[in-house]
C-alpha positions in Angstrom: 428.7 -88.9 254.6 428.8 -89.3 258.4 431.1 -86.7 260.8 432.8 -88.0 263.7 432.7 -85.4 267.1 436.2 -84.6 266.5 435.7 -83.4 263.3 432.8 -81.4 264.2 434.7 -80.4 267.5 437.6 -79.4 265.2 435.1 -77.3 262.4 433.6 -75.5 265.4 436.6 -74.0 267.0 437.8 -73.0 263.3 434.4 -71.0 263.0 434.0 -72.9 259.8 430.6 -72.2 257.9 427.9 -74.8 257.7 424.4 -75.3 258.3 424.2 -76.9 262.2 420.7 -78.4 262.7 419.4 -80.6 265.7 417.1 -82.7 265.0 416.1 -83.9 268.5 412.6 -82.6 270.6 413.0 -79.1 272.6 413.1 -80.9 276.1 416.0 -82.7 274.7 417.5 -79.6 273.2 417.0 -77.5 276.8 419.2 -80.4 278.1 422.0 -79.9 276.5 423.0 -78.9 273.3 425.7 -78.3 271.0 424.6 -75.1 269.5 423.1 -75.9 266.6 419.3 -74.8 265.4 416.3 -76.8 266.7 414.3 -78.1 264.6 412.9 -81.6 265.3 412.6 -84.3 262.9 409.1 -83.9 262.2 409.2 -80.1 261.3 412.2 -80.8 259.2 409.9 -82.5 256.8 407.3 -79.2 256.8 410.2 -76.4 256.6 412.8 -78.5 254.6 411.8 -75.9 251.8 413.0 -73.1 253.9 416.8 -74.6 253.1 416.3 -74.8 249.4 419.1 -72.0 249.0 421.4 -74.3 250.8 421.0 -77.7 248.7 424.8 -77.6 247.9 426.1 -76.0 251.3 427.3 -78.4 253.7 424.8 -79.4 256.3 425.4 -81.1 259.5 422.6 -82.8 261.1 422.8 -84.8 265.0 420.5 -86.0 267.2 420.9 -87.8 270.4 422.2 -91.1 269.1 422.5 -90.4 265.1 419.4 -92.4 264.1 416.9 -89.5 263.6 419.6 -87.5 262.4 420.0 -90.3 259.6 417.1 -90.7 259.0 416.7 -86.5 258.2 420.0 -87.1 256.1 418.2 -89.7 253.7 415.1 -87.4 253.8 417.1 -84.6 252.6 419.4 -86.4 250.3 415.9 -87.5 248.5 415.0 -83.9 248.1 418.5 -82.7 246.4 420.6 -81.9 249.2 424.0 -83.0 248.1 426.2 -82.5 250.9 424.4 -83.4 253.9 426.1 -85.1 256.8 425.2 -87.0 260.0 427.3 -86.7 263.5 428.2 -90.3 263.9 426.7 -91.2 267.4 424.7 -87.9 267.7 425.1 -85.9 271.4 426.0 -89.4 273.4 429.3 -89.7 271.7 430.1 -86.0 272.1 429.3 -86.4 275.8 431.4 -89.7 276.0 434.1 -88.1 274.3 434.1 -84.5 275.8 432.0 -84.9 278.8 428.3 -81.6 278.8 430.9 -79.3 277.5 429.9 -77.2 274.3 432.1 -76.0 271.9 
């Protein structure tokens, strides 16, 4: 299931608890980030076991456009994670809606 930038902004502003992962590369994260934990897509495959205790928790993934995080979402679901959400449009959608303002 996907999540919109509006829904994500509301969750962040409300201080909701969820696992927030940015699957972009470090240089992209340095340019602009939403405060998520940086775990590049290539690294996520090797470190997914670290999240085993959170298989039923809400996990929100994002990247630049939603494509890499969509791949990560599929991988996680295939590994038993039941509540993984992909940010529709990624950081580009956030910037379109809210500019470079961080949550």
